C-alpha positions in Angstrom: 94.7 133.0 118.0 96.8 135.1 120.2 99.6 137.2 118.6 102.3 135.5 120.7 101.3 132.1 119.5 101.5 133.2 115.8 104.9 134.7 116.5 106.1 131.4 118.0 104.9 129.5 115.0 106.6 132.0 112.6 109.9 131.8 114.6 109.8 128.0 114.5 109.2 127.9 110.8 112.1 130.3 110.2 114.4 128.3 112.4 113.4 125.0 110.7 114.0 126.5 107.3 117.4 127.7 108.4 118.5 124.4 110.0 117.1 122.1 107.3 117.5 124.2 104.1 119.8 127.2 104.3 122.6 125.8 106.5 123.1 122.5 104.6 123.0 124.4 101.3 125.8 126.6 102.5 127.8 123.5 103.3 127.1 121.9 99.9 124.9 119.1 101.2 121.3 118.2 100.6 119.5 117.8 103.9 116.6 115.8 102.3 118.6 113.0 100.8 121.7 113.2 103.0 124.0 113.1 99.9 126.9 115.2 98.8 126.0 116.8 95.5 125.5 114.7 92.3 126.5 111.1 92.9 128.2 108.5 90.9 124.8 107.5 89.3 124.3 111.0 87.9 127.9 111.1 86.6 127.4 107.7 84.8 124.1 108.9 83.3 125.7 112.1 82.0 128.5 110.1 80.4 126.0 107.8 78.7 124.1 110.7 77.4 127.2 112.5 76.1 128.3 109.3 74.3 124.8 109.0 72.7 125.0 112.6 71.5 128.5 112.0 70.1 127.3 108.9 68.2 124.2 110.7 66.8 126.4 113.6 65.6 128.8 111.1 64.0 125.9 109.3 62.3 124.5 112.7 61.1 127.9 113.6 59.6 128.0 110.3 57.8 124.4 110.6 56.5 125.0 114.2 55.3 128.1 113.3 53.4 130.5 115.6 55.3 132.7 112.6 56.2 133.7 109.9 53.8 131.9 106.6 54.6 134.8 104.3 53.7 137.8 104.0 55.8 140.9 105.8 54.6 144.2 103.9 54.7 147.5 105.7 55.4 150.1 105.7 52.7 152.7 103.0 52.8 156.4 103.6 52.3 157.6 100.6 50.3 
């Protein structure tokens, strides 16, 4: 393989990497999926997981006795 042919292939690979990876990443876009950052689906999934962690922590607090299991009623002024 001639040296000039290998150089052309290397330049083409560097140019493709720049145009399809580096430049879109600098602009905050993903060139492979044509989306702008994490979408609504990812936000919804994160919210569901956070809610699940909150529920598990609350259940753990109830099971360990750190929180009273009966509901407290506020005092009444009669």
